[in-house]
C-alpha positions as CSV (number, residue, x, y, z in Angstrom):
1,X,68.2,21.6,-101.8
2,X,71.0,21.7,-99.8
3,X,74.4,19.9,-100.6
4,X,77.3,18.8,-98.8
5,X,81.2,20.5,-99.6
6,X,83.9,18.8,-100.7
7,X,86.8,19.0,-98.2
8,X,90.5,18.7,-99.7
9,X,91.8,15.6,-99.6
10,X,88.0,13.9,-100.2
11,X,88.6,10.3,-101.8
12,X,85.3,10.6,-103.6
13,X,83.2,13.3,-105.5
14,X,79.9,13.3,-103.1
15,X,78.3,15.7,-104.8
16,X,78.8,14.2,-108.4
17,X,77.5,11.1,-107.2
18,X,74.5,12.2,-105.4
19,X,73.4,14.5,-108.0
20,X,73.5,11.7,-110.5
21,X,71.7,9.5,-108.3
22,X,69.0,12.0,-107.3
23,X,68.3,12.3,-111.5
24,X,66.3,9.2,-111.1
25,X,64.7,10.4,-108.0
26,X,63.7,13.5,-109.7
27,X,61.7,12.1,-112.7
28,X,58.3,11.7,-110.8
29,X,59.0,15.5,-110.0
30,X,59.3,15.9,-113.6
31,X,56.4,14.3,-114.8
32,X,54.1,16.2,-111.9
33,X,55.5,19.5,-112.7
34,X,54.6,18.5,-116.6
35,X,51.1,17.3,-115.5
36,X,50.6,20.8,-113.6
37,X,51.8,23.0,-116.5
38,X,49.4,21.0,-118.9
39,X,46.5,21.7,-116.4
40,X,47.4,24.9,-116.0
41,X,47.0,25.8,-119.8
42,X,43.5,23.8,-120.0
43,X,42.5,26.1,-117.3
44,X,43.7,29.0,-119.4
45,X,41.9,27.6,-122.5
46,X,38.7,26.7,-120.4
47,X,38.5,30.3,-119.2
48,X,38.7,31.6,-122.6
49,X,35.7,29.3,-123.9
50,X,33.8,30.4,-120.5
51,X,34.4,34.1,-121.3
52,X,33.3,33.5,-125.2
53,X,30.0,31.5,-123.9
54,X,29.1,34.3,-121.6
55,X,29.3,37.0,-124.1
56,X,27.3,35.1,-126.6
57,X,24.4,34.4,-123.7
58,X,24.5,38.0,-123.2
59,X,24.3,38.7,-126.8
60,X,21.4,36.3,-127.7
61,X,19.7,37.4,-124.1
62,X,19.6,40.9,-125.1
63,X,17.9,40.3,-128.6
64,X,15.5,37.8,-127.1
65,X,14.7,40.8,-124.1
66,X,10.6,41.1,-124.8
67,X,10.8,44.4,-123.3
68,X,13.5,45.4,-125.3
69,X,11.6,44.2,-128.5
70,X,8.4,45.8,-127.6
71,X,10.5,49.1,-127.0
72,X,10.0,52.3,-129.2
73,X,12.6,55.2,-129.8
74,X,12.2,58.8,-130.3
75,X,14.8,61.0,-132.2
76,X,14.3,64.2,-132.8
77,X,15.7,66.4,-135.6
78,X,16.5,69.7,-133.6
79,X,17.0,68.9,-129.5
80,X,17.6,72.5,-128.8
81,X,13.8,73.0,-129.5
82,X,12.2,69.9,-127.8
83,X,13.2,67.2,-125.6
84,X,11.2,64.0,-126.5
85,X,11.2,60.5,-124.6
86,X,9.0,57.5,-124.8
87,X,6.5,57.1,-121.4
88,X,4.6,53.8,-122.7
89,X,5.5,51.9,-125.5
90,X,2.5,50.4,-125.6
91,X,0.9,53.2,-126.5
92,X,3.6,54.7,-128.8
93,X,3.0,54.6,-132.7
94,X,5.4,54.6,-134.6
95,X,5.9,57.6,-137.4
96,X,6.8,61.3,-137.6
97,X,5.6,64.3,-135.7
98,X,5.8,67.8,-136.4
99,X,6.1,70.4,-133.5
100,X,5.8,74.1,-134.7
101,X,5.1,77.3,-132.8
102,X,6.7,76.4,-130.1
103,X,6.7,78.7,-126.5
104,X,7.9,78.1,-123.3
105,X,5.9,78.6,-120.0
106,X,6.4,81.5,-117.7
107,X,5.8,82.3,-114.3
108,X,4.3,85.7,-113.4
109,X,6.7,88.6,-112.7
110,X,5.0,91.8,-111.3
111,X,7.6,94.4,-111.6
112,X,7.8,97.9,-109.7
113,X,10.5,100.1,-111.0
114,X,11.9,103.7,-110.8
115,X,13.7,103.5,-107.2
116,X,17.0,105.4,-106.7
117,X,18.0,103.7,-103.9
118,X,17.3,100.1,-101.6
119,X,19.1,101.4,-98.5
120,X,17.1,104.5,-97.7
121,X,14.0,104.5,-95.7
122,X,10.6,105.5,-97.3
123,X,9.2,108.6,-95.4
124,X,5.7,108.8,-93.5
125,X,2.2,108.5,-94.9
126,X,0.0,106.0,-95.8
127,X,1.5,103.2,-98.2
128,X,0.9,99.4,-98.3
129,X,2.1,96.8,-100.9
130,X,-0.7,94.4,-101.5
131,X,-0.2,90.7,-102.5
132,X,-3.2,88.3,-103.3
133,X,-3.3,84.8,-104.2
134,X,-6.9,83.8,-105.1
135,X,-8.8,80.5,-105.1
136,X,-7.9,78.5,-108.2
137,X,-4.2,79.7,-108.4
138,X,-2.2,76.7,-108.8
139,X,0.4,78.3,-106.5
140,X,-2.0,77.3,-103.8
141,X,-1.9,73.7,-102.8
142,X,-5.5,72.0,-103.1
143,X,-6.1,72.6,-99.0
144,X,-4.7,75.9,-98.9
145,X,-6.8,78.8,-98.2
146,X,-6.5,82.1,-100.4
147,X,-4.0,84.4,-99.1
148,X,-4.7,87.9,-98.5
149,X,-1.4,90.3,-97.4
150,X,-0.6,93.9,-96.8
151,X,3.3,95.0,-96.4
152,X,3.3,98.5,-94.8
153,X,5.6,100.8,-96.7
154,X,5.9,103.4,-94.1
155,X,9.7,103.8,-92.9
156,X,11.3,100.9,-94.5
157,X,14.1,100.6,-97.2
158,X,13.4,98.3,-100.5
159,X,15.9,95.8,-99.1
160,X,13.8,95.4,-95.9
161,X,10.4,95.2,-97.9
162,X,11.7,92.5,-99.8
163,X,13.0,90.4,-96.8
164,X,9.6,91.1,-95.3
165,X,8.2,89.8,-97.9
166,X,10.5,86.5,-98.5
167,X,10.2,85.8,-94.5
168,X,6.4,85.6,-95.0
169,X,5.4,81.7,-94.4
170,X,2.1,82.1,-96.3
171,X,4.3,83.4,-99.4
172,X,6.8,80.4,-98.9
173,X,6.9,78.3,-101.9
174,X,4.7,80.8,-104.0
175,X,6.5,84.1,-104.9
176,X,10.0,85.6,-103.8
177,X,10.9,88.9,-103.9
178,X,13.9,90.2,-105.7
179,X,15.7,93.6,-106.3
180,X,17.0,94.0,-109.8
181,X,19.9,97.0,-110.5
182,X,19.0,97.9,-114.3
183,X,22.1,100.3,-114.6
184,X,19.6,102.6,-116.1
185,X,19.1,106.3,-115.1
186,X,19.1,107.6,-112.0
187,X,16.6,105.4,-110.6
188,X,17.7,102.0,-111.8
189,X,16.5,99.8,-108.8
190,X,13.9,97.4,-109.7
191,X,11.4,95.5,-107.1
192,X,9.8,92.4,-108.5
193,X,7.9,89.6,-107.7
194,X,8.2,86.1,-109.1
195,X,5.9,83.6,-109.0
196,X,7.4,79.8,-108.1
197,X,5.2,77.8,-110.9
198,X,4.3,78.6,-114.4
199,X,1.3,78.4,-116.6
200,X,-1.5,80.7,-116.5
201,X,-3.0,79.5,-113.4
202,X,-0.1,79.9,-111.6
203,X,-1.2,83.9,-111.3
204,X,-1.1,86.4,-107.9
205,X,-2.0,90.1,-107.7
206,X,0.0,92.6,-106.4
207,X,-0.5,96.6,-105.8
208,X,1.4,99.0,-104.8
209,X,-0.5,101.9,-103.3
210,X,1.4,105.2,-101.4
211,X,1.4,108.8,-101.6
212,X,4.6,111.1,-102.5
213,X,5.3,111.3,-98.7
214,X,6.1,107.8,-98.8
215,X,8.2,107.9,-102.3
216,X,10.4,110.8,-100.6
217,X,13.8,109.8,-100.4
218,X,14.1,106.3,-102.7
219,X,12.2,107.9,-105.9
220,X,13.1,109.8,-108.4
221,X,12.2,113.6,-108.5
222,X,8.7,113.3,-110.0
223,X,7.6,110.5,-108.4
224,X,6.9,108.1,-110.8
225,X,5.2,110.1,-113.3
226,X,7.6,109.3,-116.1
227,X,8.0,105.8,-116.8
228,X,11.0,104.3,-115.7
229,X,12.0,107.0,-113.3
230,X,9.5,106.3,-110.5
231,X,7.2,103.9,-108.8
232,X,4.7,102.5,-111.1
233,X,1.5,102.8,-109.0
234,X,-0.6,99.4,-109.4
235,X,2.1,97.9,-111.0
236,X,0.8,94.4,-111.2
237,X,0.6,94.4,-115.0
238,X,4.1,95.5,-115.9
239,X,7.6,93.9,-116.9
240,X,8.4,91.1,-119.0
241,X,5.9,88.7,-117.6
242,X,2.7,90.5,-116.3
243,X,0.8,87.1,-116.3
244,X,2.0,83.6,-115.9
245,X,1.7,81.9,-119.5
246,X,1.3,78.0,-120.8
247,X,3.7,76.5,-122.7
248,X,2.5,76.0,-126.6
249,X,2.9,74.1,-129.7
250,X,1.3,73.1,-132.5
251,X,1.4,69.0,-133.1
252,X,1.0,67.8,-136.5
253,X,-1.4,70.9,-137.0
254,X,-3.4,70.8,-133.9
255,X,-2.8,73.9,-131.1
256,X,-2.2,72.4,-127.4
257,X,-1.1,74.1,-124.6
258,X,0.5,73.0,-121.0
259,X,0.9,74.7,-117.5
260,X,4.7,73.7,-118.0
261,X,6.9,73.2,-120.3
262,X,6.1,69.4,-120.5
263,X,3.5,67.7,-122.7
264,X,2.3,63.9,-121.7
265,X,-1.1,63.8,-123.4
266,X,-0.8,65.1,-126.8
267,X,0.9,62.2,-128.5
268,X,0.2,58.7,-126.8
269,X,3.1,57.2,-125.3
270,X,5.4,59.9,-125.4
271,X,6.8,62.8,-123.4
272,X,7.4,66.3,-124.5
273,X,9.4,69.2,-123.2
274,X,9.4,72.2,-124.5
275,X,12.9,73.8,-124.5
276,X,12.9,77.2,-126.8
277,X,10.3,78.9,-128.5
278,X,10.7,78.6,-132.1
279,X,8.2,79.4,-135.2
280,X,9.9,76.3,-137.2
281,X,9.7,73.9,-134.7
282,X,11.3,70.3,-135.0
283,X,10.5,67.3,-136.3
284,X,10.3,63.9,-134.0
285,X,10.5,60.6,-135.5
286,X,9.1,57.6,-133.4
287,X,10.4,54.3,-134.6
288,X,10.1,50.3,-133.1
289,X,13.1,48.3,-132.0
290,X,13.8,47.1,-135.2
291,X,16.9,49.2,-135.9
292,X,18.3,48.2,-132.2
293,X,17.3,44.5,-133.1
294,X,19.5,44.4,-136.2
295,X,22.5,46.3,-134.4
296,X,22.0,43.3,-131.5
297,X,21.9,40.6,-134.3
298,X,24.9,41.5,-135.6
299,X,26.5,41.7,-132.1
300,X,25.3,38.3,-131.3
301,X,26.7,36.8,-134.9
302,X,30.0,38.2,-133.8
303,X,30.0,36.8,-130.3
304,X,28.6,33.5,-131.7
305,X,31.2,33.2,-134.5
306,X,34.3,34.0,-131.8
307,X,33.0,31.0,-129.8
308,X,32.6,29.0,-132.7
309,X,35.8,29.7,-133.6
310,X,37.6,29.6,-130.3
311,X,36.5,26.0,-129.7
312,X,37.5,24.9,-133.0
313,X,40.8,26.3,-132.1
314,X,41.1,24.8,-128.8
315,X,39.8,21.3,-129.7
316,X,41.9,20.5,-132.8
317,X,43.6,17.2,-132.6
318,X,47.6,16.9,-133.2
319,X,49.4,15.6,-135.9
320,X,53.0,15.1,-136.9
321,X,53.0,18.9,-138.2
322,X,50.6,20.5,-136.1
323,X,50.3,20.4,-131.7
324,X,47.1,19.7,-130.6
325,X,44.4,22.2,-129.0
326,X,44.5,22.5,-125.7
327,X,41.1,21.2,-124.9
328,X,41.8,18.5,-127.7
329,X,39.7,15.4,-126.7
330,X,37.9,17.3,-124.0
331,X,34.2,15.9,-124.3
332,X,32.5,18.6,-122.3
333,X,33.8,21.1,-124.9
334,X,33.2,18.7,-128.1
335,X,29.9,18.5,-126.9
336,X,29.2,22.2,-126.4
337,X,30.2,22.4,-130.2
338,X,28.2,19.9,-131.0
339,X,25.0,21.3,-129.4
340,X,25.5,24.5,-130.4
341,X,25.5,23.5,-134.2
342,X,22.1,21.4,-133.5
343,X,20.7,24.6,-131.5
344,X,21.6,26.6,-134.9
345,X,19.7,24.3,-137.0
346,X,16.7,24.3,-134.6
347,X,16.7,28.2,-135.1
348,X,13.9,30.6,-134.0
349,X,10.5,29.8,-132.4
350,X,7.9,32.7,-132.1
351,X,6.5,33.1,-129.0
352,X,2.7,32.5,-128.0
353,X,2.6,29.4,-130.7
354,X,2.4,32.2,-133.4
355,X,3.7,31.3,-137.2
356,X,5.6,33.6,-139.4
357,X,4.1,34.3,-142.7
358,X,5.8,33.8,-146.2
359,X,6.5,36.1,-149.0
360,X,3.3,35.1,-150.6
361,X,1.2,35.8,-147.3
362,X,0.6,32.2,-146.1
363,X,1.3,31.0,-142.9
364,X,4.7,29.0,-142.4
365,X,3.3,25.6,-141.0
366,X,4.6,21.7,-141.1
367,X,2.1,19.2,-143.0
368,X,0.6,18.9,-139.2
369,X,-0.2,22.7,-138.8
370,X,2.6,23.5,-136.7
371,X,4.2,26.9,-137.2
372,X,8.0,26.3,-138.5
373,X,10.7,27.9,-136.9
374,X,12.5,30.9,-138.3
375,X,15.8,29.8,-139.7
376,X,18.8,31.6,-138.8
377,X,19.5,31.9,-142.3
378,X,16.8,33.9,-143.4
379,X,18.5,36.7,-140.9
380,X,21.5,36.6,-143.0
381,X,23.3,34.2,-140.5
382,X,25.1,31.3,-142.3
383,X,27.7,28.7,-141.2
384,X,31.1,29.0,-142.9
385,X,33.4,25.9,-143.5
386,X,35.9,27.6,-141.2
387,X,33.2,27.1,-138.3
388,X,32.5,30.8,-138.4
389,X,29.4,32.4,-138.5
390,X,29.0,35.2,-141.4
391,X,26.5,38.0,-141.7
392,X,24.6,39.3,-144.5
393,X,23.4,42.6,-143.6
394,X,21.4,43.2,-146.5
395,X,19.6,39.9,-145.9
396,X,19.2,40.8,-142.3
397,X,17.8,44.4,-142.9
398,X,15.2,43.3,-145.5
399,X,13.8,40.6,-143.3
400,X,13.4,42.5,-140.3
401,X,11.9,45.5,-142.4
402,X,9.3,43.3,-143.9
403,X,6.8,40.7,-142.1
404,X,9.1,38.7,-140.6
405,X,10.6,41.4,-138.2
406,X,7.5,42.9,-137.3
407,X,6.5,39.3,-136.0
408,X,9.8,39.2,-134.1
409,X,9.0,42.4,-132.4
410,X,6.2,40.4,-130.4
411,X,8.6,37.8,-128.8
412,X,10.7,34.5,-129.5
413,X,13.0,32.5,-128.1
414,X,16.0,30.3,-129.8
415,X,17.9,26.8,-128.9
416,X,20.9,28.6,-129.1
417,X,19.8,30.7,-125.5
418,X,18.8,27.7,-123.9
419,X,21.9,25.8,-124.6
420,X,24.4,28.2,-123.6
421,X,22.4,28.8,-120.6
422,X,23.4,25.2,-119.2
423,X,27.1,25.5,-119.9
424,X,27.3,28.9,-118.5
425,X,26.9,30.4,-114.8
426,X,28.3,28.7,-111.4
427,X,26.0,25.6,-112.0
428,X,26.8,25.4,-115.7
429,X,29.3,22.5,-116.6
430,X,31.8,24.6,-118.0
431,X,31.9,26.2,-114.5
432,X,32.0,22.4,-112.8
433,X,34.7,21.6,-115.1
434,X,36.9,24.1,-114.3
435,X,36.2,23.0,-110.7
436,X,37.5,19.7,-111.1
437,X,40.7,21.0,-113.0
438,X,41.5,23.4,-110.6
439,X,40.9,20.6,-107.9
440,X,43.2,18.2,-109.9
441,X,45.9,21.2,-109.8
442,X,45.5,21.2,-106.0
443,X,46.0,17.9,-105.6
444,X,49.1,17.4,-107.9
445,X,50.8,20.5,-106.2
446,X,50.3,18.5,-103.1
447,X,52.0,15.3,-104.6
448,X,54.5,17.9,-105.9
449,X,55.5,19.0,-102.4
450,X,55.6,15.4,-101.1
451,X,57.9,14.6,-103.7
452,X,59.8,17.5,-102.9
453,X,59.9,16.7,-99.1
454,X,60.8,13.1,-100.4
455,X,63.8,13.8,-102.2
456,X,65.2,16.3,-99.5
457,X,65.3,13.5,-97.5
458,X,66.8,11.2,-99.7
459,X,69.2,13.9,-100.9
460,X,70.5,14.3,-97.0
461,X,70.5,10.4,-96.4
462,X,72.7,9.8,-99.8
463,X,74.9,12.9,-98.6
464,X,75.2,11.5,-95.2
465,X,75.9,8.0,-96.3
466,X,78.6,8.8,-99.2
467,X,80.0,11.3,-97.0
468,X,80.8,8.7,-94.3
469,X,82.0,6.3,-96.9
470,X,84.3,9.1,-98.0
471,X,85.6,9.9,-94.5
472,X,86.2,6.0,-94.2
473,X,88.6,6.0,-97.6
474,X,90.2,8.7,-96.2
475,X,91.0,6.9,-92.9
476,X,92.1,3.9,-94.6
477,X,94.4,6.0,-97.0
478,X,95.7,7.7,-93.8
479,X,96.8,4.4,-92.5
480,X,97.7,3.0,-95.5
481,X,100.4,6.2,-95.7
482,X,101.0,5.7,-92.1
483,X,102.2,1.9,-92.5
484,X,104.2,2.8,-95.7
485,X,106.4,5.3,-93.5
486,X,106.7,2.8,-90.9
487,X,107.9,-0.2,-93.0
488,X,110.2,2.4,-94.9
489,X,111.6,3.3,-91.7
490,X,112.5,-0.2,-90.5
491,X,114.3,-0.5,-93.9
492,X,116.8,2.3,-93.3
């Protein structure tokens, strides 16, 4: 706000008078600012409640998730041997599976060795490399015809032969040719034909047939008569994997095989993938969701406890020695606390009208034959004097291990979840209360601006009035002085 400057010779202190008068005018502004500050504190506190309600809801929603409850979990003792995962939880049984004598599936690798160079042309004469893929080979698609090719060797380099094989469309996606420098001896180069699929059905035949005149210039001196020094005629059966092999394993004492490293029908609902060969193998343990449920109930107990304690703190009434909570007297939040405790008492209801069994094996029914709810205390959760929730993990573990836990895995609901649902979300009571609070603050801020505008106008008016009065008094004082001077002159 602007203030007038007091000029020398002023008769009155305009600023002091206006400032003192404006203190009374400022009282409505101060009251409004106090209301805004208090409202912002309440909004912040309500935001904390909203966040904790969301956390508690998410926690209990996870423990009531039917898909999670029905899930199975696998743990592999040595995950370098086998990778395992659940395909269909409903089919997977709980227990231990042993996998021994594992071998991985392999592709066919037909090797022709003993070449001294790959960039020298073969000589004249008769020479062919024949490649055949017969009906029944998994290298062929179901609608493809058998493949029978013959590549002329005369005048070609090994590199050109490799490129010609790889460029042939009828072999695309079925096999490829590679050249390997073994670094061994004077004839280190190897031509290898590699199938693209694993398993015993992914087979092909490759036959090298050529006379010495064709081999001249690119082979060892003896034309391959000595293993490792020259081309091996009809060499489809040579190399590390001359024929494709299935993956295999002994699962719970039964020998099984697969065209790939994946086994999907050996153990119901479980997918195995063999990663390496191992005589001793490994063990796969399949469990239900009880351990996961125990962990989720623990998380819920913590989130629920945090919510209840926060609500208690924020709604605490004031006293001579303690300040009231930011939401003291807020009926909505007090109602939340009351309803949550009621929902806690109502407990858990098993789905499909099922009943749980007492320790003696009898069904837990009321006098009318209706299933009794499961009390949270049966799972180790109890309300403390402080308003928090404590969890006895031993009680929880014991309850879930027995028939009670087995019943819960088939599905359940709780009043706590449905109660929290009414308070959360964009249409929940907490959000609507927050919106109302924010609307109130917006209205107060508008009032604040109006008050500030009015005060500015009032101040300007007061300064103008008292400045005019000051000018009038100064004028009168000057006239008085002039009159005194004139009278003094007459007397002289």
